[in-house]
C-alpha positions as CSV (number, residue, x, y, z in Angstrom):
1,M,-3.7,-28.4,-27.4
2,D,-4.4,-25.4,-25.2
3,D,-1.6,-24.0,-23.1
4,V,-2.4,-25.0,-19.6
5,R,-0.8,-22.9,-16.9
6,P,-1.2,-23.2,-13.1
7,N,-3.5,-20.6,-11.6
8,V,-0.9,-18.7,-9.7
9,A,-1.8,-15.1,-8.6
10,E,0.7,-12.4,-9.1
11,P,2.2,-11.3,-5.7
12,G,0.5,-8.2,-4.4
13,P,2.3,-5.1,-3.1
14,V,2.6,-6.3,0.4
15,E,4.0,-9.7,-0.6
16,R,6.5,-7.9,-3.0
17,F,7.6,-5.8,0.0
18,L,8.3,-8.7,2.3
19,A,11.8,-10.0,2.4
20,A,12.6,-13.2,0.5
21,D,12.5,-15.2,3.7
22,G,9.0,-13.9,4.3
23,C,9.9,-11.7,7.3
24,R,8.3,-8.4,7.7
25,P,10.2,-5.2,8.6
26,K,10.2,-4.6,12.3
27,W,8.0,-1.4,12.0
28,M,5.1,-3.6,10.7
29,A,4.8,-5.2,14.2
30,D,3.7,-1.7,15.5
31,A,1.3,-0.9,12.6
32,A,-2.3,-0.2,13.3
33,C,-3.3,-2.4,10.5
34,R,-1.4,-5.5,11.7
35,G,-3.6,-8.6,11.5
36,L,-6.1,-6.8,9.1
37,G,-6.7,-8.1,5.7
38,P,-5.8,-6.0,2.6
39,A,-9.4,-5.0,1.5
40,A,-9.4,-1.5,3.0
41,F,-5.9,-0.8,1.7
42,F,-6.1,-2.4,-1.7
43,P,-9.7,-1.8,-3.0
44,P,-10.9,-3.8,-6.1
45,T,-9.8,-2.5,-9.4
46,G,-12.4,-0.3,-11.1
47,R,-14.0,1.0,-8.0
48,A,-14.6,4.8,-8.4
49,L,-12.1,6.7,-6.2
50,G,-14.7,9.4,-5.4
51,D,-17.0,7.1,-3.4
52,G,-14.9,7.1,-0.2
53,V,-12.8,4.1,-1.2
54,W,-9.8,5.2,1.0
55,D,-11.9,6.3,4.1
56,D,-11.5,3.0,5.9
57,A,-7.7,2.8,5.3
58,R,-7.3,6.5,6.3
59,S,-9.2,6.0,9.5
60,I,-6.9,3.1,10.5
61,C,-3.8,4.9,9.4
62,R,-4.7,8.2,11.1
63,G,-3.5,7.2,14.6
64,C,-0.8,4.8,13.5
65,S,2.7,5.3,15.0
66,V,4.5,4.0,12.0
67,R,3.0,6.0,9.2
68,G,6.4,7.4,8.1
69,P,8.1,4.0,7.6
70,C,4.9,2.7,5.9
71,L,4.8,5.7,3.5
72,E,8.4,5.2,2.7
73,A,7.8,1.5,2.0
74,G,5.0,2.3,-0.4
75,W,6.6,5.5,-1.9
76,T,6.7,4.1,-5.4
77,E,3.9,1.6,-5.2
78,S,1.1,2.2,-7.8
79,D,-1.5,0.5,-5.7
80,G,-3.0,0.7,-2.2
81,C,-2.9,3.1,0.7
82,W,0.5,3.4,2.4
83,G,1.0,5.7,5.3
84,G,-2.5,7.0,4.8
85,F,-1.9,8.2,1.3
86,A,-3.7,6.9,-1.8
87,P,-1.6,6.4,-5.1
88,A,-2.5,9.8,-6.5
89,E,-1.6,11.6,-3.3
90,R,1.8,9.8,-3.2
91,I,2.4,11.0,-6.8
92,R,1.7,14.6,-5.8
93,L,4.0,14.2,-2.8
94,R,6.8,12.8,-4.9
95,R,6.5,15.7,-7.4
96,R,6.5,18.2,-4.6
97,H,9.5,16.5,-3.1
98,L,11.4,16.6,-6.4
99,R,10.5,20.3,-7.0
100,E,11.8,21.2,-3.4
101,S,14.9,19.2,-3.7
102,A,15.9,20.5,-7.1
């Protein structure tokens, strides 16, 4: 007999970030992306990164008043655009931060 398991999706980065009670941090209420779906910030896996995949997210983040807290929240996330920065950009920022603080 096949092993039948319920079709339960793994929690995404935003769901993992939420508190256990489902409450969002206070800064999220002021985010320019509040109420928007995740599509612009978490593009489908396998999409080439050179084709403007982050353009929509960056345009939303550009004028956001809570970019700092958002970037801090996504500092170690491997997926998505947080604070206007793509994963590879956050890696470079972390490396630079480590070099400067050493």
